C-alpha positions in Angstrom: -37.9 3.7 -27.2 -35.0 1.2 -27.3 -35.2 -2.3 -25.9 -32.1 -2.0 -23.8 -32.3 1.7 -23.0 -32.3 2.5 -19.2 -35.6 3.7 -18.0 -34.4 6.3 -15.4 -31.4 7.9 -13.8 -31.6 5.3 -11.1 -31.2 2.5 -13.6 -28.2 4.3 -15.2 -26.6 4.7 -11.7 -27.2 1.1 -10.8 -25.6 -0.1 -14.1 -22.6 2.2 -13.5 -22.2 0.9 -9.9 -22.5 -2.7 -11.1 -19.9 -2.1 -13.8 -17.4 -0.4 -11.4 -17.9 -3.2 -8.8 -17.1 -5.8 -11.5 -14.0 -3.8 -12.6 -12.8 -3.6 -9.0 -13.4 -7.4 -8.6 -11.5 -8.1 -11.8 -8.5 -5.9 -10.7 -8.4 -7.5 -7.3 -8.5 -11.0 -8.8 -5.7 -10.2 -11.2 -3.7 -8.7 -8.3 -4.2 -11.8 -6.2 -3.2 -14.0 -9.1 0.0 -11.9 -9.6 0.9 -12.1 -5.9 0.4 -15.9 -6.0 2.6 -16.3 -9.0 5.3 -14.0 -7.6 5.3 -15.9 -4.3 5.7 -19.2 -6.2 8.6 -17.8 -8.2 10.3 -16.4 -5.1 9.9 -19.7 -3.2 11.2 -21.7 -6.2 14.3 -19.3 -6.5 15.0 -19.6 -2.8 14.8 -23.4 -3.0 17.1 -23.4 -6.0 19.6 -21.1 -4.4 19.7 -23.1 -1.1 20.2 -26.4 -3.0 24.0 -27.0 -2.9 24.8 -25.7 0.6 
């Protein structure tokens, strides 16, 4: 009888669901950060290219 062993199938399922939700949240957060960075880079490039004219 381990101290952190799940007591039932329901507990196992809940833990799995929680883990997958955390994973999805982490992926979406990284994706949003990547989009924000890419947008910033593109805007900076456009600003640089439009400079002289």
